[in-house]
VMD Tcl script that builds the backbone (N, CA, C; Angstrom):
set m [mol new atoms 306]
animate dup $m
set s [atomselect $m all]
$s set {name element resname resid chain x y z} {
  {N N MET 1 A 1.748 4.287 11.902}
  {CA C MET 1 A 0.992 4.735 10.841}
  {C C MET 1 A 0.894 6.081 10.914}
  {N N THR 2 A 0.936 6.921 9.969}
  {CA C THR 2 A 0.734 8.421 10.375}
  {C C THR 2 A 0.083 9.121 9.141}
  {N N GLY 3 A -0.707 10.169 9.550}
  {CA C GLY 3 A -1.308 11.028 8.785}
  {C C GLY 3 A -2.350 10.505 8.108}
  {N N PRO 4 A -3.270 11.368 7.369}
  {CA C PRO 4 A -4.602 10.813 6.654}
  {C C PRO 4 A -4.241 9.795 5.585}
  {N N ILE 5 A -3.240 9.721 5.079}
  {CA C ILE 5 A -3.120 8.705 4.063}
  {C C ILE 5 A -2.622 7.414 4.552}
  {N N SER 6 A -2.028 7.400 5.729}
  {CA C SER 6 A -1.629 6.148 6.680}
  {C C SER 6 A -0.309 5.946 5.881}
  {N N GLY 7 A -0.035 4.599 5.941}
  {CA C GLY 7 A 1.083 4.118 5.738}
  {C C GLY 7 A 2.411 4.307 6.965}
  {N N VAL 8 A 3.420 3.764 7.011}
  {CA C VAL 8 A 4.471 3.452 7.674}
  {C C VAL 8 A 5.543 4.379 7.392}
  {N N ILE 9 A 5.959 5.239 8.623}
  {CA C ILE 9 A 7.032 6.054 8.758}
  {C C ILE 9 A 8.277 5.342 8.871}
  {N N ARG 10 A 9.623 5.966 8.425}
  {CA C ARG 10 A 10.727 5.255 8.754}
  {C C ARG 10 A 11.087 5.026 10.514}
  {N N TYR 11 A 11.120 6.172 10.852}
  {CA C TYR 11 A 11.145 6.391 12.269}
  {C C TYR 11 A 10.664 7.918 12.920}
  {N N PRO 12 A 10.090 7.694 14.262}
  {CA C PRO 12 A 9.820 9.135 14.625}
  {C C PRO 12 A 10.717 10.439 14.609}
  {N N GLY 13 A 10.374 11.430 13.970}
  {CA C GLY 13 A 11.367 12.774 13.995}
  {C C GLY 13 A 12.065 12.586 12.717}
  {N N ASP 14 A 11.982 11.662 11.709}
  {CA C ASP 14 A 12.510 11.437 10.342}
  {C C ASP 14 A 12.098 12.700 9.652}
  {N N ARG 15 A 13.256 13.596 9.428}
  {CA C ARG 15 A 13.108 14.934 8.870}
  {C C ARG 15 A 13.359 14.661 7.192}
  {N N TYR 16 A 13.651 13.814 6.852}
  {CA C TYR 16 A 14.198 13.359 5.363}
  {C C TYR 16 A 12.884 14.035 4.396}
  {N N PHE 17 A 13.203 14.778 3.483}
  {CA C PHE 17 A 11.892 15.167 2.839}
  {C C PHE 17 A 10.543 15.601 3.604}
  {N N GLN 18 A 10.874 16.008 4.832}
  {CA C GLN 18 A 9.467 16.024 5.652}
  {C C GLN 18 A 8.666 17.200 5.105}
  {N N MET 19 A 7.506 16.906 4.843}
  {CA C MET 19 A 6.425 18.016 4.516}
  {C C MET 19 A 5.870 18.728 5.242}
  {N N LYS 20 A 5.238 17.995 6.404}
  {CA C LYS 20 A 4.256 18.483 7.375}
  {C C LYS 20 A 4.846 18.148 8.640}
  {N N GLN 21 A 5.160 19.270 9.482}
  {CA C GLN 21 A 5.720 19.141 10.630}
  {C C GLN 21 A 4.687 18.557 11.757}
  {N N GLN 22 A 3.467 18.526 11.432}
  {CA C GLN 22 A 2.583 18.081 12.510}
  {C C GLN 22 A 2.753 16.443 12.568}
  {N N TYR 23 A 3.289 15.650 11.336}
  {CA C TYR 23 A 3.397 14.480 11.422}
  {C C TYR 23 A 4.907 14.088 11.954}
  {N N PRO 24 A 5.057 12.688 12.406}
  {CA C PRO 24 A 6.491 12.409 12.905}
  {C C PRO 24 A 7.326 11.987 11.426}
  {N N GLY 25 A 6.858 12.023 10.452}
  {CA C GLY 25 A 7.500 11.516 9.212}
  {C C GLY 25 A 6.554 11.498 7.864}
  {N N ASN 26 A 7.132 10.857 7.026}
  {CA C ASN 26 A 6.389 10.713 5.723}
  {C C ASN 26 A 6.319 9.156 5.547}
  {N N PRO 27 A 5.105 8.617 5.025}
  {CA C PRO 27 A 5.002 7.333 4.854}
  {C C PRO 27 A 5.808 6.933 3.683}
  {N N TRP 28 A 6.548 5.467 3.998}
  {CA C TRP 28 A 7.394 5.165 2.886}
  {C C TRP 28 A 6.695 3.886 2.519}
  {N N VAL 29 A 7.000 3.298 1.104}
  {CA C VAL 29 A 6.460 2.133 0.608}
  {C C VAL 29 A 7.433 1.073 1.442}
  {N N ILE 30 A 8.351 1.083 1.268}
  {CA C ILE 30 A 9.420 -0.088 2.091}
  {C C ILE 30 A 8.916 -0.212 3.396}
  {N N CYS 31 A 8.886 0.626 4.247}
  {CA C CYS 31 A 8.267 0.170 5.479}
  {C C CYS 31 A 7.178 -0.030 5.928}
  {N N THR 32 A 6.191 0.336 4.798}
  {CA C THR 32 A 4.864 -0.118 4.918}
  {C C THR 32 A 5.026 -1.634 4.495}
  {N N LEU 33 A 5.732 -2.008 3.395}
  {CA C LEU 33 A 5.583 -3.571 3.061}
  {C C LEU 33 A 6.419 -4.130 3.985}
  {N N TRP 34 A 7.163 -3.840 4.399}
  {CA C TRP 34 A 7.749 -4.536 5.774}
  {C C TRP 34 A 7.083 -4.878 6.824}
  {N N LEU 35 A 6.167 -4.004 7.068}
  {CA C LEU 35 A 4.766 -4.408 8.192}
  {C C LEU 35 A 3.908 -5.295 7.494}
  {N N ALA 36 A 3.675 -5.206 6.096}
  {CA C ALA 36 A 2.585 -6.239 5.580}
  {C C ALA 36 A 3.729 -7.683 5.653}
  {N N LEU 37 A 4.771 -7.708 5.447}
  {CA C LEU 37 A 5.446 -9.020 5.689}
  {C C LEU 37 A 5.566 -9.500 7.235}
  {N N TYR 38 A 5.591 -8.617 7.922}
  {CA C TYR 38 A 5.338 -8.997 9.363}
  {C C TYR 38 A 3.929 -9.738 9.638}
  {N N PHE 39 A 2.947 -9.117 9.212}
  {CA C PHE 39 A 1.722 -9.466 9.241}
  {C C PHE 39 A 1.637 -10.923 9.026}
  {N N MET 40 A 2.271 -10.983 7.613}
  {CA C MET 40 A 1.719 -12.425 7.104}
  {C C MET 40 A 2.620 -13.290 7.836}
  {N N SER 41 A 3.909 -13.066 8.410}
  {CA C SER 41 A 4.665 -14.022 9.568}
  {C C SER 41 A 3.640 -14.333 10.686}
  {N N VAL 42 A 2.761 -13.574 11.021}
  {CA C VAL 42 A 1.967 -13.723 12.396}
  {C C VAL 42 A 0.501 -14.059 11.730}
  {N N ASP 43 A 0.242 -14.530 10.461}
  {CA C ASP 43 A -0.923 -15.168 10.251}
  {C C ASP 43 A -1.907 -13.928 10.245}
  {N N ASP 44 A -1.887 -12.775 10.135}
  {CA C ASP 44 A -2.766 -11.618 10.008}
  {C C ASP 44 A -2.815 -10.981 8.572}
  {N N ASN 45 A -3.511 -12.087 7.711}
  {CA C ASN 45 A -2.889 -11.808 6.215}
  {C C ASN 45 A -4.006 -10.748 5.758}
  {N N LYS 46 A -5.320 -10.264 6.525}
  {CA C LYS 46 A -6.047 -9.677 6.140}
  {C C LYS 46 A -5.388 -8.071 6.261}
  {N N ARG 47 A -4.714 -7.933 7.379}
  {CA C ARG 47 A -3.933 -6.765 7.424}
  {C C ARG 47 A -2.846 -6.522 6.662}
  {N N ALA 48 A -2.218 -7.832 6.055}
  {CA C ALA 48 A -1.330 -7.696 5.221}
  {C C ALA 48 A -1.442 -7.188 3.779}
  {N N LYS 49 A -2.706 -7.691 3.127}
  {CA C LYS 49 A -3.281 -7.341 2.070}
  {C C LYS 49 A -3.766 -5.968 1.941}
  {N N GLU 50 A -4.342 -5.305 3.259}
  {CA C GLU 50 A -4.477 -4.027 3.236}
  {C C GLU 50 A -3.431 -2.981 3.071}
  {N N LEU 51 A -2.064 -3.226 3.434}
  {CA C LEU 51 A -0.847 -2.631 3.339}
  {C C LEU 51 A -0.236 -2.897 1.936}
  {N N ILE 52 A -0.800 -3.927 1.238}
  {CA C ILE 52 A -0.295 -4.271 -0.117}
  {C C ILE 52 A -1.040 -3.543 -1.070}
  {N N ASP 53 A -2.143 -3.237 -0.754}
  {CA C ASP 53 A -3.520 -2.352 -1.484}
  {C C ASP 53 A -3.046 -1.176 -1.364}
  {N N TRP 54 A -2.472 -0.622 -0.152}
  {CA C TRP 54 A -2.064 0.737 0.226}
  {C C TRP 54 A -1.114 1.054 -0.924}
  {N N ALA 55 A 0.001 0.151 -0.770}
  {CA C ALA 55 A 1.188 0.397 -1.776}
  {C C ALA 55 A 0.702 0.692 -3.286}
  {N N MET 56 A -0.027 -0.167 -3.738}
  {CA C MET 56 A -0.768 -0.309 -4.914}
  {C C MET 56 A -1.232 0.945 -5.215}
  {N N ALA 57 A -2.216 1.352 -4.395}
  {CA C ALA 57 A -3.286 2.536 -4.605}
  {C C ALA 57 A -2.129 3.927 -4.939}
  {N N ARG 58 A -0.929 3.693 -4.408}
  {CA C ARG 58 A -0.048 4.715 -4.484}
  {C C ARG 58 A 0.804 4.852 -5.787}
  {N N LYS 59 A 0.812 3.797 -6.614}
  {CA C LYS 59 A 1.614 3.844 -7.811}
  {C C LYS 59 A 1.098 4.904 -8.852}
  {N N LEU 60 A 2.185 5.348 -9.569}
  {CA C LEU 60 A 1.682 6.511 -10.609}
  {C C LEU 60 A 1.161 5.677 -11.885}
  {N N PRO 61 A 0.335 6.516 -12.416}
  {CA C PRO 61 A -0.113 5.808 -13.700}
  {C C PRO 61 A 0.970 4.942 -14.323}
  {N N SER 62 A 2.151 5.438 -14.582}
  {CA C SER 62 A 3.256 4.275 -15.381}
  {C C SER 62 A 3.280 2.847 -14.479}
  {N N GLY 63 A 2.764 3.104 -13.274}
  {CA C GLY 63 A 3.023 1.894 -12.474}
  {C C GLY 63 A 4.375 2.072 -11.428}
  {N N ALA 64 A 5.020 3.293 -11.644}
  {CA C ALA 64 A 6.129 3.540 -10.862}
  {C C ALA 64 A 5.655 3.719 -9.245}
  {N N LEU 65 A 6.704 3.293 -8.405}
  {CA C LEU 65 A 6.586 3.617 -7.229}
  {C C LEU 65 A 7.299 4.553 -6.591}
  {N N SER 66 A 7.056 5.453 -5.763}
  {CA C SER 66 A 7.746 6.450 -5.069}
  {C C SER 66 A 8.794 6.034 -3.906}
  {N N GLU 67 A 9.615 6.867 -3.354}
  {CA C GLU 67 A 10.340 6.497 -2.223}
  {C C GLU 67 A 9.367 6.389 -0.958}
  {N N GLN 68 A 8.531 7.632 -0.763}
  {CA C GLN 68 A 7.846 8.178 0.266}
  {C C GLN 68 A 6.709 9.090 -0.184}
  {N N PHE 69 A 5.853 9.590 0.580}
  {CA C PHE 69 A 4.554 10.369 0.130}
  {C C PHE 69 A 4.356 11.387 1.048}
  {N N ASP 70 A 3.870 12.563 0.773}
  {CA C ASP 70 A 3.310 13.385 1.677}
  {C C ASP 70 A 2.025 12.853 2.631}
  {N N PRO 71 A 2.292 12.986 3.785}
  {CA C PRO 71 A 1.217 12.224 4.530}
  {C C PRO 71 A -0.201 12.615 4.435}
  {N N GLU 72 A -0.489 13.818 3.991}
  {CA C GLU 72 A -1.756 14.343 3.598}
  {C C GLU 72 A -2.354 14.299 2.355}
  {N N THR 73 A -1.511 14.580 1.234}
  {CA C THR 73 A -1.841 14.578 -0.088}
  {C C THR 73 A -1.654 13.060 -0.659}
  {N N GLY 74 A -0.857 12.668 -0.196}
  {CA C GLY 74 A -0.501 11.515 -1.025}
  {C C GLY 74 A 0.475 11.607 -2.128}
  {N N GLU 75 A 1.164 13.018 -2.494}
  {CA C GLU 75 A 1.906 13.143 -3.426}
  {C C GLU 75 A 2.962 12.761 -3.401}
  {N N ASP 76 A 3.688 11.949 -4.488}
  {CA C ASP 76 A 5.094 11.375 -4.248}
  {C C ASP 76 A 6.308 12.237 -4.167}
  {N N ILE 77 A 7.064 11.926 -3.143}
  {CA C ILE 77 A 8.160 12.929 -2.747}
  {C C ILE 77 A 9.491 12.078 -2.867}
  {N N SER 78 A 10.587 12.881 -3.328}
  {CA C SER 78 A 12.124 12.049 -3.291}
  {C C SER 78 A 12.021 11.395 -4.734}
  {N N VAL 79 A 12.687 10.149 -4.342}
  {CA C VAL 79 A 13.174 9.438 -5.686}
  {C C VAL 79 A 11.838 8.612 -6.239}
  {N N VAL 80 A 11.529 8.819 -7.470}
  {CA C VAL 80 A 10.713 8.152 -8.453}
  {C C VAL 80 A 11.235 7.859 -9.556}
  {N N PRO 81 A 11.273 6.519 -10.224}
  {CA C PRO 81 A 10.881 5.648 -9.596}
  {C C PRO 81 A 12.190 5.106 -8.551}
  {N N LEU 82 A 11.714 4.282 -7.061}
  {CA C LEU 82 A 12.679 3.815 -6.408}
  {C C LEU 82 A 12.579 2.379 -6.695}
  {N N VAL 83 A 13.892 1.812 -7.076}
  {CA C VAL 83 A 14.222 0.279 -7.355}
  {C C VAL 83 A 13.686 -0.583 -5.942}
  {N N TRP 84 A 14.055 0.087 -4.903}
  {CA C TRP 84 A 13.998 -0.686 -3.651}
  {C C TRP 84 A 12.337 -0.935 -3.286}
  {N N SER 85 A 11.484 0.181 -3.741}
  {CA C SER 85 A 10.451 0.077 -3.362}
  {C C SER 85 A 9.577 -0.749 -4.156}
  {N N HIS 86 A 10.025 -0.842 -5.385}
  {CA C HIS 86 A 9.712 -2.008 -6.281}
  {C C HIS 86 A 9.908 -3.200 -5.952}
  {N N ALA 87 A 11.273 -3.507 -5.650}
  {CA C ALA 87 A 11.452 -4.654 -5.143}
  {C C ALA 87 A 10.807 -5.301 -3.527}
  {N N GLU 88 A 10.510 -4.395 -2.729}
  {CA C GLU 88 A 9.828 -4.928 -1.615}
  {C C GLU 88 A 8.294 -5.340 -2.120}
  {N N PHE 89 A 7.863 -4.388 -2.764}
  {CA C PHE 89 A 6.465 -4.795 -3.581}
  {C C PHE 89 A 6.386 -6.263 -4.015}
  {N N ILE 90 A 7.394 -6.432 -5.000}
  {CA C ILE 90 A 7.478 -7.882 -5.352}
  {C C ILE 90 A 7.509 -8.746 -4.279}
  {N N ASN 91 A 8.648 -8.710 -3.493}
  {CA C ASN 91 A 8.699 -9.628 -2.194}
  {C C ASN 91 A 7.367 -9.819 -1.460}
  {N N ALA 92 A 6.884 -8.605 -1.188}
  {CA C ALA 92 A 5.531 -8.725 -0.463}
  {C C ALA 92 A 4.345 -9.658 -1.271}
  {N N VAL 93 A 4.150 -9.556 -2.506}
  {CA C VAL 93 A 3.183 -9.793 -3.157}
  {C C VAL 93 A 3.840 -11.359 -3.532}
  {N N LEU 94 A 4.771 -11.789 -3.639}
  {CA C LEU 94 A 5.282 -13.248 -3.923}
  {C C LEU 94 A 5.088 -13.881 -2.706}
  {N N ASN 95 A 5.269 -13.293 -1.588}
  {CA C ASN 95 A 5.047 -14.164 -0.064}
  {C C ASN 95 A 3.592 -14.175 0.151}
  {N N PHE 96 A 2.918 -13.124 0.013}
  {CA C PHE 96 A 1.528 -13.306 -0.019}
  {C C PHE 96 A 0.854 -14.296 -0.861}
  {N N ALA 97 A 1.361 -14.391 -1.966}
  {CA C ALA 97 A 0.842 -15.523 -3.342}
  {C C ALA 97 A 0.961 -17.074 -2.565}
  {N N LYS 98 A 1.862 -16.854 -1.739}
  {CA C LYS 98 A 2.110 -18.591 -1.342}
  {C C LYS 98 A 1.447 -18.842 0.093}
  {N N LEU 99 A 0.613 -17.966 0.365}
  {CA C LEU 99 A -0.158 -18.194 1.557}
  {C C LEU 99 A -1.258 -18.855 1.494}
  {N N LYS 100 A -1.699 -19.917 2.236}
  {CA C LYS 100 A -2.543 -20.633 2.125}
  {C C LYS 100 A -3.983 -20.411 2.530}
  {N N ASP 101 A -3.997 -19.570 3.654}
  {CA C ASP 101 A -5.287 -18.975 4.220}
  {C C ASP 101 A -5.766 -17.606 3.955}
  {N N ILE 102 A -5.843 -17.267 2.348}
  {CA C ILE 102 A -6.100 -15.799 1.799}
  {C C ILE 102 A -7.509 -15.923 1.522}
}
mol reanalyze $m
mol bondsrecalc $m
mol representation Tube
mol addrep $m
């Protein structure tokens, strides 16, 4: 996790559209939702839901999801909408809906 808005970066030192040098990278929807899927796999459904909610909170008024965000302001950066972000969101929500202990 990185920056005030949290979220998961791709890797430390990722400079792709890096907005703030004091952070190791920008938070990405895809990476954040992959972590949500991991938490579901180890039965930490509360943390998985928090990450799904994180992605939901970052959608544009149109419902579009960006590729990544400014780690301080949460402003969308790079590709908007990104189909991959939407696909991972659907994947995470469908997997979460299958859980028995939520």
